N, C-alpha and C positions, 0 to 999 in steps of 0.2 A: 689713623693709616690713613697712609694717601689712597687716592680715590682708585688708582688702577693697580695699588695692592689687594686693595678690598676686593675690585672687578676678577682680578686673579686667582682669588684665594675663593671667593664663590664658585668662579668655574669647576677648579678641583673636586671642588668638594662636590656640586653635581654631577660629575662625571665620572668620579668615584662612587655617591647614590645609585645613575641609573647602572653603573656595571655591577652594582649587587643582586638588581632586576631583570639584569638581560638585556635592559637596552644600554643608549646613551644619545641623552640630549644635545642634537646640534643645531645647526641653523634654524630658523623660520621656517616650516614646509620641508621639513627634512626628518627621515628615519633612520637609525640605525638598524641594521638585522643582526644579527647573531646567528650563527651557522656552528654550533663547535668553538675552535679556536678562531674562525673566521669572522671579519666584520666588513659589512658590504654596507655603503649607503646610496640609498636610491629615493630620492626625490619623489616627494606623491605628487606633483605636478606631471612630470616629466610620466607616472605612472600611468594618469590619465590620459595624456596627448598618445601615451605608446595602444592603452585602450580603443581610442578614437581611432587612430589611425589602422589596427585590426580592423575595428567594425566596418569603418568605411572599403576597407578590400574586401572583406570578404562584401559586402554591398555592391560592388563595384562588378562583380563577374555574379551577380544575380539575372537572371533575366529581368527585366523593366517592371512588370508587371509584379512578380513576385516581391523586385524592393521597394516598387509604391505601396504593395499592401505592407510586407514590413514597416515602416516609417509610418503609414500611416495608423497600423495599430499600435506598435511604440507610442508614439503622440498621443491616441484616445487614451491609451491605458494610463496615460500620466496624469490625463487631465481628469480622469476618473477616480484616479487615486487618490487626488488633491480635490476634484467637487463631485462624489458620487452622481448629485443630483443632474449632472450634467451628462452622467449616462443613459437616463432616464427617457432625455428629450433626445440623443442618439439612438436608443431602442425606438422611437417612437419613429422616427425616421427612416428607419432602417426597416420596418417590420415587411413592407409590401415589396422587399427588392433583396430580402434574405437569399431567398432560393438563388439567387445570382450569384453567390458569393458560397461556392463551392468549398469544404472542407475535408481532408479525408479521414470521416469517418461516419459510418451511415447513422442517416436521421438526424445530424449535427448540421447546424448552417451559422453563419456569423451572428444571426439574431443569439443562438442558446450561449455560443461566448461571450457576447455582451451580455446576456445576461447576469451569468456567471461572473463577469467581472465587477456587475455595478457591488452583486451583493458580497462579493469579496471586499470591494472597495471600503461599504459600510461597515461591514464585520472589523476591518482591518481600522476603521476611524474608532472606533465602539474601544478596540485592545488598547489601540494607544492613547485615549482618557484611562483605561484603567478602571473603566465603569459601564458595563454594556447596560443600556436602557432599552426598552422595549415596551411600548404603549400597545397594549391589546387593541388591535383596531376593531372597526365592527365587521361582520361578516365571517369573525376567525374560527367562532364553535362551527357554523356553517359548511364552513370548507375543510377544518380538520375531518369533520363528520363525512362529506363528500368524497377526501381523498382515502380514507379509512374504508367506505364501503366500497369502489372500485380498486382498492387495492387487494379486498376480501371477494371479490370476483376471477381472479386471475386465479384463483382455486381450481375455476374450472375452464381455464383457457387450454386451446391446442395448440398456442402457439405463443409462447412466453415473451420471446423476442419483441411482435410484435403487441401484447400484451404491455409490455413492461415500457413499450418505447410512449404508449396510446396514457399511459396512469402517466409517466414522467412528464409529459404535457400537462397535465394539470396540476401536477406535484411544482412544475415552475410557474406556473399558472399564481399557484397560491404564495410561495416565495415572492415574487413580484409583488402582487398586491400588499404583501404584508411588509417589504423592505421600501415600499417606494411611501406607502403610507407613515414611515418614519422619518423618511428625507423630504418629504415636502411641505415645508413648515413654514413657507410665507406664499402671498398671494401671487407674487411677482412670479416663483419656483412652478404655481400648479400655471400657471398663464405660458411657461416656457415650452411645458411640457404639452399644453392645449393646442399652442401655436405649432410645435413641430406635428404633431397628429396633422391636423386640417392642412401644413405647407403638403406633406406627405398625401394625405389624399388630392392635394391640387396638381400638384407631378403625374398622380396615375389615372388624374381626371385629364388634363392633356393627354396624354400616353392612348386611351381610349378614346378621343379625338381623333388624335391621328390613324388609330388604328380603321374606327370607323368611316372616314371619308376616304382617305387613301387602301381601301383595301386591301390593308397590310395584317395578314395571321393566315391561318388555317383556310382552305377554299370549305371545308365544312360547315364554316361560320359566315358564307358567304349567304347576303341578305339579297330580295330583291329590290333593283332602283339602283343596282351599283354601289351600296354599303354592305358593311362587314362588321358583325358584332365585337363591339368592344369587351376586351378581356385585360389590358394593362400585362401585368408581368406575372398573373397568378392561373395563365396559360387556359383558363376556362370563364365561360361569362357569369355563370352564376356566383362564385367565391369572389370576382371582382365584384358581382353589384353588391353582394356582400360586404365588403371592405368599405365600400363607398357609402354604404348606408350604417354603418357604425357608425361615424362623420355626420353626415346631412342632418342629424334633427340637433346635434351639438349647434352648428354651426346657423340653423336656423333660427333657433331658441335665442342665440346670442345676439343675432341680430332684429331679432322683435324686439328685444328689450332694450338695446341701442335708438332703437328707431321710437320707443314708449320712453323714453328717458329723454329723445330729444323733442316729443311732442310735448312735455311738460315743462323741460327748460329752456328748450330752442338753443341747446349749447353745441357748436360745429362740431367740437371731437365726438361729442354722440352720433351725429349727423355722419361724419366721417367713418366712426366704428358699423354703425348700420348699413352705408355703402357696404364695406371693407366685406363684415362677414356675411351681407346677403349675395354679395358677386360670389362668395365662396361657396356659399349653400345652393345658388344656383348650379352655378360648375357641377359640384360634387351628385347634385342631381339629374344634371345633365349626363353626366356617365353613368348612370345609374340605368336612366331612358336610353344609351345608344348599346348597352350591353345587351336591352332587348329580353330582360329574365323581369318575367308575370309576376314571380314571387317577389323581386326587388321592386315592382311598378308598387305591387299592392301593400305592399309592407310600408312602399315609403308616404304614400297618402295615408295610411294609420298612424304614423309616426308624426305625420308634421300637422295632422288633424289635431290631434293630442297636443303637441308643443303650442301651436298659435290659441287653444283652447283653454290651456291651464294659465292665462294670462290673467283670465278674469272671467267671470259669469257674463257681462255680455259680450266678449268674446269669444267662448264656447259657446253662446245662442247662436248668433250668427253662422259660426262654422258647419256647429250641424246642421242649421237650416240649408245650407250652401252643399252640403254631404247629401245631407235626404235629396234634395232638388237632383244633385246628380246620379244619385241612384237609382231614382225615379226614371228620370233622361235614359237608361241606360238599359233597364229592366224593361218599360216599354219598347224597346227597338229603335233610339234614336240612332242617327246617323254618325259612325265616326270614323278618322280615317283608316281605309282597306286597313294598312299595314298592322296597324294597333288594335281593329275589331278583330281581324284574323287570329293574333294573340290572343285575344281574350273570350274569344267565341266559346271553346271546350272549357274552361274555367269549372263548372259546373259536371264535367266528368272527373272530376276527385273526388264529391262528394257521395254520385253516382254512377260512377264509373264502370264500365264493360269489365269483364272477366280480361286478364291480360293475356289469360292461355288460351284464350279460344274465339278470339278477336282477330282478324286480317291485320297484319299493320303494315302502315301505310307512313308516307312522309308526314304527311297532318297529324297523327295521334301516337305518335313514336314514342314524342318526350310523355305523354300522360302516361301512355302503358309499361313505360318502360318505371315512370313512378310506381306503379301501382304495382308492379312485377314487384318490387324488392321491398315494398311496403308489406305483402304479403308474408314474405320470406322473414320482414323482420319480425311482424307477429306470429310464425309461426316458431320461430326459433322460442320467443317468448312462450308462448304453447308450453314448450316442452322443456324449459328451464326458467318457470315462472319466480324464482327466487332471488337467485344471481346472473343469470341468464348463462349467456356462452362464453364469456369472459370481455372484460373490456376489451377495444382493438382487436377482436377477433370475429367480428361479422363479415369479414372475407374469408377467412378460415372454414368458418363453419358452411357459408353458403352452398358447397358445392354437395352438400345432402339434403339441401332444401331448393333447389334452382326449379323451378318452374320450366315446363316446355317453352322454347324459343328463346329465354333468357337466361343463358347460360354462365354468362362475364361478368364478377361479382366488380361492384364498382367503390368498393372499400366501406360504403357506409349506407345507412336506408334509405338515404334521401330524405329523411324526416327525422332531426334530434331528437323527438320525444318516444320515438317505434325504436331509434336506433339504441337510445339510453337501456328500454323495456330487454329489447333484445341481448344484448352484450352484458349487462349488468343487474337485470331483472326489478323486481319491484323494491328490492333493498336501495340500487342504483338510482331505479328513477327518481324516488323520491326524498335522496338526499338530494340529487341535482335539484328538485322541485324546491325544496326545504332553502334551501343558498339563491333559487333564484326570486322566489317571493322575499326574503331578507334584501336582496339587491333592489326590489323594486320599492322597497320600504324604505330602507336606507336613502335613496334619492327623493322621496317623497315627504320624507321628515327633513333631511336638509333643504329642501325648497321652499317647506313653511319653518325654520329656523330662519332663514335670511329674508325671508319675507320686509322686515322690517330695520334687515343689516344692509347686506352688501349687496348689490341687485343684479352685478353679474354674475357673482356666486348662485345668488338664486337663479337666474338664468342657466348655469350651468349643470345645476340639479334639474332642472327641465328638461333642458337636452339629453343628458345621460338619461334621463328614466324616457325619453323619447326614445334615444337608441335601442334600451331596451324592447319597448314597444314592438320596434324594427326586428329586432333577433326574433321575438316572440312568432309575429308575424312570416317571416320568412323561413325558417326554420322548420318550420310545418312541409315544406317544399326541399330544402337543402340543409346539410350537414355546415354550418358556419364560423366551426370553431375547427379549423385545420386551416395548414401555412402558417401558424402561428400570430391566426390572427385575433386569436382570445388573449392574446399580451395586450393590447391595446383597451380590449376590456376591464382587463386589468389595470389599465391605468387612467381611464378613465374611473373607474369606481373609487382609486384610491383618490384620486383628485375630488371629488364628491366625498370622501370622508373626512375630506381635511378642510372643508370650506368653511365649517364653524370655528377652525384654530385660531388662536390673536395669533400675529406675527407677531416673531420673533427673527433676531439679526439671523445669519448664515455662518 
């Protein structure tokens, strides 16, 4: 049969077969759609162009801010769908700016949506491969116990809305930690997350310097000499210092490790890394200093002492001697700059403080008395509800029943994480938190020892995160640093440390 006749016969056969199936094969890129006896040809390319034109028309009528947000969100969602690991770096960058991205839902901001997108992206990738793999990470059992005990305390809650929001915060923490341990497979990926965390910290440090020197902020934060307490995007100086305190020990540890390697091998890249990380560490420390947070100052000294001292026995001995000399100098009344001496002179009142209900309130003692009053309220709640507390997130709801004279305004928490856990979740909740906290310390210590003969940067990272835990433990005596999504960067740091001993695989 001639070629032309053969082609015509094949075409008739294709059309007849297509008619029996309800569609007709046409030219490439064209689909024939049947509706009863009617046939319509609708090119796929034309349909896509029409859809894009419709989207463009809708965006053109939107306000510029909404259109930008929509396009940015769509682009980020696409990247996360392809590479969920990139979403972890985006979360690290967005944590301090979450409150600046309002979402029309109470208690939710852009960070929560980003966390949800990363979890969904990871789950979608697992489903696409038709094989769900979840390697149980360290701390999984401790986190499960913590989340369960916090949920159990909800049975005592007066305000379920407040309690559920606080409980979901810890659920989000556990989920992000678990998913991040699955996604971070290479040292390069870990480096991107740590780099994003430090970059966000540098931005906040620069913003704090602008506020400190330019006196930009509420008049209540004004300091003598024409300065103003740095507070970044956190609206308060103490959470701002706490946010930077998560990161300053990590940067310091990486800087010390880089300088140590440079001293051994004299490689220029190690010197550059040491100078870079050192600049970051000093900038973060300066931000903590400009916050004028006494708890932040003390915690930073403790964290940096541990980070530098853990490099070796000789280093530890030198650090202990220097700390001892400094403590003796201050204890014997050695002169300090006036403003700093004024901030430190009443620290002893926290240990043997006056009764906040019987002491005259002045500008000088207000901060100390306020914390002491809230500590007393938290301990009173624990005395009445020793096992499960008043319910997670319900400190403020229960506060009116325990408010002491002159201190009638609840501040949302007890200004002490451990007392706050006792008040809201009782012995059960605090015990679960201490179990998790001890496990986190143990994880960092084990990874630091395991990488001692392996990758020096991963060892430095583990030591740095251990320093972060030391900072948080010390500063948490005076404040609650698990607010405004700051706990999510702890989840990312712990996930990075958990994977420092994994063999590198392709993404």
